[in-house]
C-alpha positions in Angstrom: 24.4 -0.1 -4.5 20.7 -0.8 -4.8 18.1 1.4 -3.3 15.8 -0.3 -0.7 13.0 2.2 -1.0 9.7 1.1 -2.5 9.9 1.1 -6.3 6.1 1.0 -7.0 3.5 3.8 -6.5 -0.2 3.2 -7.0 -3.1 5.6 -7.0 -6.8 4.7 -6.7 -9.7 6.3 -5.0 -11.2 2.9 -4.0 -9.7 1.4 -0.8 -10.6 -2.2 -2.0 -8.5 -1.7 -5.2 -5.6 -0.4 -3.2 -5.7 -3.4 -0.9 -6.1 -5.8 -3.9 -3.0 -4.5 -5.6 -1.0 -4.5 -2.3 -2.0 -8.1 -1.7 -1.1 -9.1 -5.3 2.3 -7.5 -5.0 2.8 -9.2 -1.6 2.5 -12.6 -3.4 5.6 -11.5 -5.4 7.4 -10.2 -2.2 7.0 -6.6 -3.5 5.8 -3.5 -1.6 4.3 -0.3 -2.9 3.4 3.2 -1.7 -0.3 3.9 -2.1 -2.2 7.2 -2.5 -5.9 7.8 -2.9 -5.9 10.6 -5.6 -3.9 12.0 -8.5 -2.6 14.9 -6.6 -1.1 12.4 -4.1 0.9 10.9 -6.9 2.4 14.3 -7.8 3.1 15.0 -4.1 4.9 11.6 -3.7 7.0 12.2 -6.8 8.0 15.7 -5.5 9.0 14.1 -2.2 10.7 11.2 -4.0 12.9 13.6 -6.0 14.5 14.9 -2.8 14.4 11.7 -0.7 17.7 10.5 0.6 18.1 6.9 1.7 21.0 4.9 2.9 21.8 3.7 -0.7 21.8 5.3 -4.1 18.2 6.4 -4.4 16.1 5.8 -7.6 12.7 7.1 -8.4 9.7 4.8 -8.8 10.1 2.2 -11.5 6.3 1.6 -11.9 3.3 3.9 -11.3 -0.1 2.3 -11.3 -2.9 4.8 -12.0 -6.7 4.6 -11.8 -8.2 6.4 -14.8 -11.3 7.7 -12.9 -10.2 9.6 -9.8 -12.1 12.7 -8.5 -9.4 15.4 -8.6 -7.0 14.3 -11.4 -7.6 11.3 -13.6 -4.8 8.8 -14.3 -4.5 10.3 -17.8 -4.1 13.8 -16.4 -1.5 12.6 -13.9 0.4 10.8 -16.6 0.4 14.0 -18.7 1.7 16.1 -15.8 4.5 13.5 -15.1 5.7 13.5 -18.7 
């Protein structure tokens, strides 16, 4: 079975950029979870690891990171994820 949870996570500290990516994805009939800092990405991934949905759950397939965020940059987040 296919998981119906959102498969894309984006992080950016600028609300306009968050909205722009969400609107772009909407054109392709896709949805994403959005957070405003690097720590939010790590928090979402920790929640995602224990999330249970109706179907077989899969973690995010794509994570979009802003490189210049105040707490953790996109590069720092990517290093922590790996």
